[in-house]
Structures are given as C-alpha cells and as structure tokens.
N, C-alpha and C positions, 0 to 999 in steps of 0.2 A: 380323415374325413369320409367313410360309412359310416360313422356313430355320430358324426354330427350329423347327417342326412338326416340320418334316422331320429333321432332326437329333436330336430326342427321338426318334422314329419307330426310325431307324436303330439308338440308343443300345437301348431297348428289345427290339427284332429282336435283337440282338447276346445280350441277359442274357439270353433265352429259352432263343437254339441252346444256349448256355455252361449253364444249368441242366441241360436235357437228356441235354447229354452226359455228365453227372457220373452220371444215376440207369441210364446204359449202362451202365458198370460199375461189377462185383458183384466183393464178393472173398466166395469159400467155402472148407471144409476138408469132406477125403474120405480116408477111410480106406485105404488102398495098403500091400499084404501089399509089403516087402524086406527084404533082408538088412544090407547096406555101404555104402558108399563107392560103387563100382561102379551098384547099386542107388539110388543118388540120381540119381546122373552120368544115369544112361537113363532115368530115373520124370520126374525136371526135363525131356530132356530133351526125351520123346515130348510128354508135357502141352504143350510150346510149340507149341499148331495155331494156323493166323490165327484173330487175334481175341485172344488170350492177351497179355497185357501183364508179366504176372512167374509166375514158378513156383516150390515150395520146400518140398520133400521133409525130415522131420524123419525121420533113422534111431531114436531112444529111442521115439516117441511115434509114427510111420509114420503120420502125419500129413500130406497132401499140402493147399500153401494153397497156391490158383490166384486171379490178377484175371486176368480179362478182361472185353470185351464184349459185352455179352448179345445186340445186334444184330449181332457176325460171329459168334459160335459157342457151345455150349452147353457144359451140363456133358458130359450123354452123349457129345458131340464127343469132347472130353478126355480123359474115360475110357476110352473104345472105343481111341485114340491110345494109350494105359498099357498097355490089356488086349494089345495085340496087338505092343505091345513084351517081353509076357511077365509084365508082374504088376497081377495082380487086386486089384479096389477094393469098398470094399462095395456099387459097383451094377451094376460089370460084371467078370465073372469071365473070367480068359485063356485059351482053349484051351489042352487038353493039350500040343497041335504050340506052341504057340505057350511054355510055360514049358518045357516042354525045349529050348529053344536058348536059352536063358537058361547062365549060366555055372556048374558044380559048384556054386562058392561065392557063386552067387544063389540056389539054392534055396531061395526060404525055406520051403517046406512041411518040408523034414528041417532044417533048423537047423544045419548044416553048416559055417558059415563064422565063422572066429574073429573077425574085424573088432569 
C-alpha cells in the first residue's frame, strides 16, 4: 500500500509540474515596422532573446509573433532588442541612431524599398 501511495504521489507531482510549464509559455503579437526580407531576418533574429521559443514577422501585416517563456523574458525585453536592431514597435521606439544604422532599403519611414 505504501508503494502505491508513493507511486501516485510521484505521478501527481509530475502532472502539476507539466501543467505549470504550459502556463509559462505565451504567444503574443506586436506591430513592428519594417519593409523587406532583410528586415524580416533582422527582426526575427533580434527578437530571439533568451526564453524565446519562436519568432515570425509577417512582411505584409507587419506583425511579429513571438512564443516565449514568461519566467525567462518579457515582451518589453523582446521589443527592446528589436528596437536596438533599428525597428520600432507599438511599445518601443527605435532610437534615431539605431534606425540610421539600417541599410537604405530597410528605412521603413521613407518606404523606398522595392521588395
């Protein structure tokens, strides 16, 4: 009887741990400014900070989808990293200095990209 109780306790404890991990992972979307495929690569790479599981930026909609662990990072940290790469979002604006480091094609404020 004691072995069964210990076994059931271990199984129950494992289920609680797995349930908590699922609640820790979130998917969110943010509007991020950009123009082209080069922008897409830069935005997705910048957003891939510690704790991020997946990033995807849609060129047509300008929406960045991020899947991340809330226990390891925050949306503000992710969007700040994207802004440091030169791309403004709805929550964090890139500095003029970071924006000016972008290639000419990626200057989304001027809409000069042919891509």
